[in-house]
C-alpha positions in Angstrom: 25.8 6.3 -5.3 25.9 6.3 -9.1 23.6 5.5 -12.0 24.9 4.1 -15.3 22.9 4.1 -18.5 23.6 1.8 -21.5 21.8 0.4 -24.5 20.1 -2.8 -23.5 18.7 -3.8 -26.9 16.4 -3.1 -29.8 12.8 -4.3 -29.9 11.4 -6.2 -32.9 9.8 -3.0 -34.1 13.0 -1.1 -33.9 12.7 0.8 -30.6 15.8 1.3 -28.5 15.6 -0.1 -24.9 18.0 1.3 -22.2 19.4 -0.3 -19.1 20.0 1.7 -15.9 22.2 0.4 -13.1 22.0 2.1 -9.7 24.9 1.0 -7.5 25.4 1.9 -3.8 28.5 2.2 -1.7 28.3 -1.5 -0.5 28.6 -2.8 -4.1 24.9 -3.8 -4.3 23.0 -2.7 -7.3 19.7 -2.8 -9.2 19.2 -2.9 -12.9 16.1 -1.3 -14.6 15.2 -1.4 -18.2 12.9 0.9 -20.1 11.0 -1.9 -21.8 8.0 -2.4 -19.4 9.6 -0.1 -16.8 11.1 -3.4 -15.7 13.0 -4.2 -12.5 15.5 -6.6 -14.0 18.1 -7.3 -11.4 18.7 -6.9 -7.6 22.2 -7.9 -6.7 22.8 -8.1 -2.9 25.1 -10.1 -0.6 24.5 -13.3 1.3 25.6 -14.0 4.8 29.2 -14.7 3.5 29.2 -11.4 1.5 28.8 -13.3 -1.8 26.7 -11.2 -4.3 24.0 -12.7 -6.4 21.0 -11.5 -8.4 17.8 -12.4 -6.5 15.4 -11.8 -9.4 14.2 -14.5 -11.8 13.9 -13.1 -15.3 15.7 -12.5 -18.5 19.0 -11.1 -19.7 18.4 -10.7 -23.4 16.0 -8.5 -25.4 14.6 -11.5 -27.1 13.8 -13.1 -23.7 12.1 -9.9 -22.5 9.9 -9.8 -25.6 9.0 -13.5 -25.3 8.2 -13.2 -21.6 4.7 -14.4 -20.8 4.7 -14.3 -16.9 5.4 -10.5 -16.4 8.8 -11.0 -14.7 9.8 -7.7 -13.2 7.4 -5.7 -15.2 5.4 -2.6 -14.2 1.8 -3.8 -14.6 -1.2 -1.6 -15.3 -3.7 0.0 -15.7 -5.1 -2.6 -13.3 -2.9 -5.5 -12.1 -4.5 -8.9 -11.7 -8.0 -9.8 -12.8 -11.1 -8.1 -13.9 -14.2 -10.3 -14.5 -15.8 -10.5 -17.9 -18.6 -8.1 -16.9 -16.0 -5.3 -17.3 -16.4 -2.1 -15.2 -19.2 0.3 -14.4 -18.5 4.0 -13.8 -21.3 6.5 -13.3 -23.9 4.1 -14.9 -21.8 3.4 -18.0 -20.3 -0.1 -18.7 -16.9 -0.4 -20.2 -15.9 -3.7 -21.7 -12.2 -4.4 -21.1 -10.1 -6.6 -23.4 -10.7 -10.2 -22.3 -7.3 -11.7 -22.8 -7.8 -15.1 -21.0 -9.7 -17.5 -23.2 -12.1 -14.6 -24.0 -13.5 -14.8 -20.5 -11.8 -12.1 -18.4 -9.0 -9.6 -18.2 -5.6 -10.3 -16.7 -3.1 -7.5 -16.1 -5.0 -5.2 -18.5 -3.8 -7.2 -21.5 -0.2 -6.5 -20.5 -0.3 -3.0 -21.9 2.2 -1.3 -19.6 4.5 -4.4 -19.6 5.1 -4.3 -23.4 5.5 -0.5 -23.8 8.9 1.2 -24.1 8.8 3.9 -21.4 10.5 7.3 -21.5 13.0 7.9 -18.8 14.9 10.4 -16.8 17.9 10.0 -14.4 17.1 12.3 -11.4 19.7 14.2 -9.4 19.5 11.7 -6.5 20.4 8.9 -9.0 16.9 7.5 -9.0 15.3 6.7 -12.4 11.8 7.9 -13.4 10.0 6.2 -16.2 6.9 7.8 -17.8 4.3 6.4 -20.2 1.0 7.8 -21.4 -1.7 5.1 -21.7 -3.8 6.3 -24.7 -7.5 7.3 -24.5 -9.6 4.1 -24.4 -6.6 1.7 -24.3 -7.9 -1.9 -23.8 -11.4 -0.5 -23.3 -10.6 1.7 -20.2 -12.0 5.2 -20.1 -9.7 8.2 -20.8 -6.0 8.3 -20.9 -3.5 8.0 -18.0 -0.2 9.7 -17.5 2.0 7.3 -15.5 5.2 7.9 -13.6 7.1 5.1 -11.9 10.3 6.1 -10.0 12.9 3.6 -8.7 15.4 4.5 -6.0 18.1 2.4 -4.4 20.0 3.5 -1.3 23.0 2.5 0.8 20.7 0.5 3.2 19.9 -1.8 0.3 16.3 -0.5 0.1 14.6 -0.5 -3.3 11.9 2.1 -3.3 9.2 2.2 -6.0 6.9 5.2 -6.2 3.9 5.4 -8.5 2.0 8.5 -9.6 -0.7 7.8 -12.2 -3.1 10.5 -13.3 -6.2 9.6 -15.4 -8.0 12.2 -17.6 -11.3 10.9 -16.3 -12.6 8.4 -13.7 -10.9 5.1 -14.2 -9.8 2.1 -12.1 -6.1 1.9 -11.4 -4.0 -0.5 -9.4 -0.4 -0.4 -10.7 2.3 -2.8 -9.3 5.6 -4.5 -10.0 5.6 -8.2 -10.8 9.1 -9.2 -9.7 9.8 -12.9 -9.1 12.2 -13.3 -6.2 14.6 -16.1 -5.2 16.8 -15.2 -2.2 19.2 -18.0 -3.2 19.8 -16.3 -6.5 18.0 -16.4 -9.9 19.5 -19.9 -10.4 18.9 -21.0 -6.8 16.3 -23.7 -7.4 13.0 -24.1 -5.6 11.7 -21.4 -3.3 9.6 -23.8 -1.2 12.3 -23.7 1.5 12.0 -19.9 1.9 10.5 -18.8 5.2 7.6 -16.3 4.8 5.8 -14.1 7.4 2.8 -12.1 6.2 1.2 -9.4 8.3 -2.1 -10.5 6.7 -5.2 -11.7 8.6 -7.4 -12.7 5.7 -7.4 -13.6 2.0 -9.9 -13.5 -0.9 -11.0 -16.9 -2.1 -11.5 -17.4 -5.8 -13.7 -19.3 -8.2 -12.2 -21.8 -10.7 -11.1 -18.9 -12.9 -9.1 -17.4 -10.0 -11.6 -14.5 -9.8 -12.5 -13.4 -6.3 -15.9 -14.7 -5.1 -16.3 -11.5 -2.9 -15.7 -13.3 0.3 -12.9 -12.1 2.7 -11.9 -15.2 4.6 -9.9 -15.3 7.8 -6.5 -17.2 7.5 -7.1 -18.6 11.0 -6.7 -22.4 11.0 -5.9 -22.6 7.2 -2.9 -23.2 5.0 -3.1 -19.5 4.2 -2.0 -18.5 7.7 1.5 -17.0 7.5 1.2 -14.7 10.5 3.9 -16.8 12.1 6.8 -17.4 9.8 6.8 -20.8 8.0 8.4 -22.2 5.0 6.4 -21.9 1.8 6.4 -25.7 1.2 5.0 -26.6 4.6 1.3 -26.4 3.8 1.3 -25.9 0.0 0.1 -29.5 -0.5 -2.7 -29.3 2.0 -6.1 -30.7 1.1 -7.6 -27.2 0.4 -9.9 -26.4 -2.5 -8.3 -23.0 -2.9 -4.8 -24.5 -3.2 -6.2 -26.8 -5.9 -7.7 -23.9 -7.8 -4.5 -21.9 -7.8 -2.3 -25.0 -8.2 -0.7 -23.6 -5.0 -0.6 -20.1 -3.5 -1.8 -17.6 -6.0 -4.1 -15.4 -3.9 -4.7 -11.9 -2.7 -4.1 -11.3 1.0 -5.6 -8.5 3.1 -2.9 -6.5 4.9 -3.6 -6.0 8.6 -4.7 -2.6 9.9 -4.7 -0.9 6.5 -5.0 2.9 6.8 -3.2 4.1 3.7 0.2 4.6 5.4 3.4 2.7 4.5 3.6 -0.4 6.6 5.5 -3.7 6.8 3.5 -6.6 5.3 6.0 -9.3 4.7 9.4 -10.8 5.8 11.0 -13.5 3.7 14.2 -15.4 4.6 16.4 -18.0 3.0 18.2 -20.1 5.5 20.5 -21.3 2.7 21.8 -17.9 1.8 21.0 -15.9 4.9 19.3 -13.2 2.8 16.3 -11.5 4.3 13.8 -9.3 2.5 11.4 -6.9 4.3 8.5 -5.6 2.2 6.3 -2.5 2.9 3.4 -0.9 1.0 0.6 1.6 1.5 -1.9 -0.5 -0.4 -4.5 -2.8 1.2 -3.6 -6.1 -0.5 -0.8 -8.2 -1.8 -0.9 -11.2 -4.3 1.3 -14.0 -3.1 2.2 -16.2 -6.0 4.9 -19.0 -6.1 5.5 -19.6 -9.7 2.9 -22.5 -10.1 2.7 -22.0 -13.9 6.5 -21.8 -14.6 7.2 -25.0 -16.6 10.7 -24.6 -18.0 9.5 -23.7 -21.5 11.1 -20.3 -21.3 14.8 -19.6 -21.2 15.8 -17.1 -18.6 19.0 -15.6 -17.2 22.2 -17.4 -17.9 20.5 -19.6 -20.5 18.7 -21.5 -17.8 15.0 -22.6 -18.1 12.5 -20.9 -15.8 11.4 -23.9 -13.8 8.4 -24.7 -11.6 8.3 -22.7 -8.4 11.8 -21.1 -8.7 10.5 -17.7 -8.0 7.8 -16.1 -5.7 5.9 -12.8 -6.1 4.5 -10.3 -3.7 2.4 -7.9 -5.8 1.1 -4.9 -3.9 -2.4 -4.0 -5.0 -6.0 -3.2 -4.5 -8.0 -6.4 -4.3 -8.6 -8.1 -7.7 -11.8 -7.2 -9.5 -12.5 -4.6 -6.8 -14.7 -2.6 -9.2 -17.2 -5.5 -9.2 -17.3 -6.1 -5.5 -18.7 -3.3 -3.3 -17.4 -5.1 -0.2 -13.8 -4.4 -1.4 -11.9 -1.1 -1.0 -12.5 0.6 -4.3 -9.8 1.7 -6.7 -11.5 4.3 -8.9 -9.3 7.4 -9.5 -9.7 10.7 -11.2 -7.8 13.8 -12.2 -8.4 15.2 -8.8 -7.6 11.9 -7.1 -4.6 10.2 -8.8 -3.2 6.8 -8.0 -0.2 7.5 -5.7 1.6 4.6 -4.0 4.9 3.5 -2.6 6.4 0.0 -2.2 9.7 -0.7 -0.5 11.9 -3.9 -0.5 14.8 -3.9 1.9 17.5 -6.5 1.8 19.5 -7.7 4.8 21.5 -10.7 5.9 
């Protein structure tokens, strides 16, 4: 196992951004960059031992800065959506930056994603990124000291560990927003990927994709992935929720949540033979299939990022949980920091 550091590029405001490549004994490797504490590449073999990068994203500093869809980024303080009413803590309301048409908050106005994080290569060849979110950033209370550590082992397991400590009570739900394509970043549509989700319910949304508060069983719906099926099988079903999201873009409830690390998804490409097993210790996951990718951005290899050429599995507390008492709450404090682990294991 080895970790290589090199200069990736310089931001528009003159900050140096570094790349870190962690390579294992099989020849597989991951690339991380300090801009946005980004997971930028995962290079693993297919059934014929041909290696390819299975992350959709960017390979230039210019592309990284122009990115609008969070590819590979660490997202926080709170991933996903918070309604326009903001958050209430101990009787005080905090108005959070409303960055979607002045109506509600998405990904905390991308604060973590556009920061250049500090870094440290650890003795076990993992890389730890650190970033302090300033007091009151985007309207949130207090400051937050964030650590995100990426490890990659000889079993082709990528392990992401989060440790985020607020200076006072604050909602936190930090995730990684990787877009996967198990045929390779230039592998075309992901609708032929087979997905199994260990999820028994999902949270329907209103027309702004904000949760209504309902937790709805997947039984008998297009959202039932408890038995593996290809993504494209039911995506065109006559379902109001699919129309709102323009496809799958919903939070799913992971079965039997108890705070322990558990398998929540298996994804397979018959074309390449690659299989991805996903685990988390959080209660939810946002399954998104690139419905808003429209080819307007240039990604890796100079290729446009086309419609539905990547899928996301973003581990999380339920969106807008702070405004729904029926959801598991994600308020943390100095005595109770946000600590979480996600694992992506690749096989063939």
